[in-house]
C-alpha positions, 0 to 999 in steps of 0.5 A: 936413834930409836924413838924409845931411846928418845922418849927418856932423853926428851923427859929429862931435858923437859924436867931440867928445863922446868926446874930452871924455869920454874925457879926464874919464874918465881923471882920477883926480879932478876939480876945478872947472877941470876940469869947466868945462873939460868943460862948455865943450867940451860946450857948444861941441859942441852948439852946433856941431851947431846944438842950440838954445842955450837947450836946451844952456844947460839941458843944461850947467846940469843936468850941471854941477849934478848933477856937483858934488852927485853922490855919487861911487860907488866903483866909479867915478872922478869922471871916469867919473861925470861921463860917466855924467851926461852919458849920463843927461842926453842920453838924458833930453834926446833920449828913451829911446824909439824917435823916430818919425822916418820918413825919406821915401824919394827919388822917384829911388831904385828 
């Protein structure tokens, strides 16, 4: 996939995730419905970005499990805690180190 195709896809995914997580961040408390709604939106955003459905299913399950079992830190609201969990799981999924991707230069460029 050309790099020019990836940029709009990542921008769109980033916008969707920021919207979902921004809504969570604003909440003082979280209930099962809010977590389910957020996980549904995250699932849709990842699937629309062509992430493999098995990866999405595992990712959402892991985030949901951590969100339910996580002790909320005193300095964070519950919404911020879920945002932190999503960030950590995305980092683990994508890899924390350098990607090692090398994009070839087009022969038409000078």
